C-alpha positions in Angstrom: -57.9 43.5 -39.2 -61.3 42.0 -38.9 -63.4 44.3 -41.2 -66.6 44.1 -39.1 -66.9 46.7 -36.3 -69.4 47.9 -33.8 -69.9 51.5 -32.8 -72.0 52.6 -29.8 -72.6 56.1 -28.6 -74.7 58.3 -26.5 -74.9 62.1 -26.1 -77.3 65.0 -25.7 -79.9 64.9 -28.5 -79.6 67.4 -31.3 -80.4 67.5 -35.0 -77.8 66.0 -37.4 -76.3 63.3 -35.2 -77.3 60.4 -37.5 -76.1 62.3 -40.5 -72.8 63.1 -38.8 -72.2 59.4 -37.9 -73.2 57.9 -41.2 -71.3 60.7 -43.0 -68.1 59.9 -41.2 -68.4 56.2 -42.0 -69.2 56.8 -45.6 -66.2 59.1 -46.1 -64.0 56.3 -44.9 -65.5 53.7 -47.1 -67.4 51.9 -44.4 -70.6 50.1 -45.2 -73.3 50.2 -42.5 -74.7 46.6 -42.0 -77.1 47.4 -39.2 -78.1 50.6 -37.3 -80.3 51.2 -34.3 -81.0 54.4 -32.5 -83.2 55.7 -29.7 -84.0 59.2 -28.5 -85.1 59.4 -24.8 -87.6 62.2 -24.8 -87.4 62.4 -21.0 -83.7 62.8 -20.6 -83.1 64.3 -24.1 -80.3 61.8 -24.7 -79.6 60.1 -28.0 -78.3 56.5 -28.2 -77.0 54.6 -31.2 -75.5 51.3 -32.1 -74.0 50.7 -35.6 -72.4 47.6 -37.0 -70.4 48.3 -40.1 -67.9 46.8 -42.5 -64.6 48.7 -43.3 -64.1 48.3 -47.0 -60.9 50.3 -47.3 -58.2 47.7 -46.6 -55.6 50.4 -46.0 -57.3 52.0 -43.0 -56.7 50.5 -39.5 -59.1 50.1 -36.6 -57.0 52.6 -34.6 -57.2 55.1 -37.5 -61.0 54.7 -37.6 -61.2 55.2 -33.8 -58.9 58.3 -33.9 -60.9 59.9 -36.6 -64.2 59.3 -34.9 -62.8 60.6 -31.6 -62.6 64.0 -33.1 -66.3 63.9 -34.1 -67.2 62.4 -30.7 -65.5 65.3 -28.9 -67.4 67.8 -31.0 -70.7 66.3 -29.8 -69.6 65.3 -26.3 -70.3 61.7 -27.0 -69.7 58.7 -24.7 -68.7 56.1 -27.3 -66.9 52.8 -28.0 -65.7 51.2 -31.3 -64.7 47.6 -31.3 -63.8 45.0 -33.9 -66.2 42.1 -33.6 -63.3 39.6 -33.4 -62.2 41.2 -30.1 -63.7 38.8 -27.6 -64.4 40.2 -24.1 -62.3 38.9 -21.2 -64.6 37.8 -18.4 -64.1 36.9 -14.7 -66.9 34.8 -13.1 -67.5 35.0 -9.3 -69.5 32.1 -7.8 -70.4 30.6 -4.4 -72.0 27.2 -3.7 -74.8 27.3 -6.3 -73.1 26.6 -9.6 -76.1 26.3 -12.0 -75.5 29.8 -13.5 -71.8 29.1 -13.8 -72.2 25.8 -15.6 -74.9 27.3 -17.9 -72.5 30.1 -18.9 -69.7 27.6 -19.5 -71.9 25.5 -21.7 -73.2 28.4 -23.7 -69.6 29.5 -24.3 -68.6 25.9 -25.2 -71.2 25.7 -28.0 -70.4 29.2 -29.3 -73.5 31.0 -28.1 -71.5 33.4 -25.9 -68.4 34.6 -27.6 -66.2 35.6 -24.7 -63.0 34.5 -23.1 -63.4 33.3 -19.4 -60.0 34.3 -18.0 -60.7 33.0 -14.4 -63.3 31.8 -12.0 -63.2 32.9 -8.3 -65.2 31.6 -5.4 -65.4 32.0 -1.7 -65.8 28.2 -1.6 -63.2 25.5 -2.7 -63.8 23.8 -6.0 -65.8 20.6 -5.8 -63.9 18.2 -8.0 -66.3 15.4 -7.3 -68.9 16.9 -9.6 -68.8 16.9 -13.4 -68.0 20.3 -14.6 -67.2 22.3 -17.8 -64.6 24.4 -15.9 -61.8 22.4 -17.5 -58.5 24.2 -17.4 -59.9 27.6 -16.7 -58.0 29.0 -13.7 -60.0 28.6 -10.5 -59.2 30.8 -7.5 -60.5 29.9 -4.0 -60.8 33.2 -2.1 -62.4 32.5 1.3 -64.0 35.5 3.1 -65.1 36.3 6.6 -66.4 39.5 8.1 -62.9 40.3 9.3 -61.2 39.5 6.0 -63.7 41.0 3.5 -61.4 44.0 2.6 -58.4 41.7 1.9 -60.6 39.3 -0.1 -61.9 42.1 -2.3 -58.4 43.4 -2.8 -57.4 39.9 -4.0 -60.4 39.9 -6.5 -59.3 43.4 -7.7 -55.8 42.1 -8.2 -57.2 39.2 -10.2 -59.2 41.5 -12.4 -56.3 43.7 -13.1 -53.8 40.8 -13.7 -56.2 38.9 -16.0 -57.4 41.9 -17.9 -61.0 41.0 -17.2 -63.4 43.5 -18.9 -66.5 42.1 -17.4 -67.2 40.5 -14.0 -70.2 38.2 -13.7 -71.8 37.4 -10.3 -73.1 34.0 -11.1 -75.1 33.5 -7.8 -72.1 34.9 -5.9 -73.6 35.1 -2.4 -71.4 37.9 -1.1 -72.4 41.6 -1.0 -69.7 43.8 -2.6 -68.5 46.8 -0.6 -69.6 50.2 -1.9 -66.0 51.0 -3.0 -65.8 47.7 -5.0 -69.2 48.3 -6.5 -68.2 51.8 -7.6 -64.9 50.5 -9.0 -66.8 47.9 -11.1 -69.6 50.3 -12.3 -70.9 49.4 -15.7 -68.8 46.2 -16.0 -70.2 43.9 -13.4 -73.5 42.0 -13.9 -75.5 40.3 -11.1 -78.4 37.9 -11.2 -81.0 37.7 -8.4 -84.5 36.3 -7.8 -87.2 38.9 -8.3 -90.7 38.0 -7.1 -94.0 39.8 -7.0 -94.2 40.4 -4.1 -90.4 40.4 -3.3 -88.9 38.0 -0.8 -85.5 38.6 0.7 -83.3 36.7 3.0 -83.0 32.9 3.4 -84.9 30.5 1.2 -86.8 33.0 -1.0 -88.5 30.3 -3.1 -89.8 28.6 0.1 -91.1 32.0 1.2 -92.8 32.4 -2.1 -94.4 29.0 -1.9 -95.7 29.7 1.6 -97.4 32.8 0.2 -98.9 31.0 -2.7 -97.4 33.2 -5.4 -98.6 32.9 -9.0 -95.5 34.2 -10.7 -91.7 34.0 -10.1 -88.9 35.7 -11.9 -85.3 36.8 -12.1 -83.5 40.1 -12.8 -80.0 40.7 -14.2 -78.6 44.1 -13.6 -75.4 46.1 -13.3 -74.0 46.2 -9.8 -74.1 49.5 -7.9 -73.5 50.5 -4.3 -77.3 50.3 -3.8 -77.9 46.6 -3.3 -79.9 45.0 -6.1 -80.9 48.4 -7.4 -78.6 48.8 -10.4 -79.6 49.5 -14.0 -81.7 46.5 -15.2 -80.5 44.6 -18.3 -82.9 41.6 -18.6 -85.8 40.1 -16.7 -88.1 37.1 -17.1 -91.0 35.5 -15.3 -92.7 32.1 -15.2 -96.3 31.3 -13.9 -96.7 29.2 -10.8 -99.8 27.1 -9.9 -101.1 25.8 -6.6 -99.8 22.4 -7.5 -96.1 23.5 -7.5 -94.1 22.5 -4.4 -91.3 24.6 -2.9 -88.9 22.2 -4.7 -90.7 23.0 -8.0 -90.2 26.7 -7.5 -86.5 26.2 -6.8 -86.1 24.2 -10.0 -88.0 26.7 -12.1 -86.1 29.5 -10.4 -82.8 28.0 -11.4 -83.9 27.9 -15.1 -85.1 31.5 -15.1 -81.9 32.7 -13.4 -79.7 30.9 -16.0 -81.5 32.2 -19.0 -81.9 35.8 -17.7 -78.2 36.0 -16.8 -77.1 34.5 -20.1 -79.3 37.1 -22.0 -77.8 39.9 -20.1 -74.3 38.7 -20.6 -74.9 38.3 -24.3 -76.3 41.8 -24.6 -73.3 43.2 -22.8 -70.6 41.4 -24.8 -72.4 42.3 -28.1 -72.3 46.0 -27.2 -76.1 46.2 -27.0 -76.4 47.8 -23.6 -76.0 51.5 -23.1 -76.4 53.1 -19.7 -79.1 55.8 -19.3 -78.8 57.0 -15.8 -80.4 54.5 -13.5 -81.8 52.7 -16.6 -80.4 51.0 -19.7 -81.1 51.1 -23.4 -80.8 47.5 -24.8 -80.7 47.3 -28.5 
């Protein structure tokens, strides 16, 4: 097996947790390469991420997980343990705007995002007249209307289950997921949306911002929940705007912000750096 592994955990805070975790790993000849922890004094929750190397060649990843499971049960931990060579399987949902999709594909192509894109699905047909990095990744056209929304979401759910996708990315997917779908994908679906101060919703948000003369635009990547655009935030970024910027300038700058914020959130998720903390996140 790959000898590098990542352990993440959260539980009610109490004395001795770090000693318990490090002691378990030491007893099994595991060398800690990097360790991060956080104690939320408001919720009294403890969070930890440990990357370690298993030096005992006779012990398997399953054996390490099984043994740690006993410790985790003792402390009522929510936890994961993954070999770093286990790449996450990802499904990307997209609509007409494909800048975030192509950015993710490029970052994967150059090795910046270590994930396997098992499929791409869209409510619009693929535009083969444009250059694209989609290549041979399966592309599924799943059109949707108000009358067929339930059937279309059922098709997406089937695609997730059949492909084994562990993460769903809404790369400017311009459809609102139903409450049931959002709940089913809780903690494993990331969305990107424009986030202005003040906020602008509806059609042409960048044009609305330009009309109001904003001095700052931004974007937010968050986990999807049944509350529209209110899920736990993973990453955000902003960029200053001046009076000389046109609506087209804002659209262009907005595309760049959306791409980099979504990529940052995806990278944090697939690297096991994001732990849910109620309506917030801990990002190591």
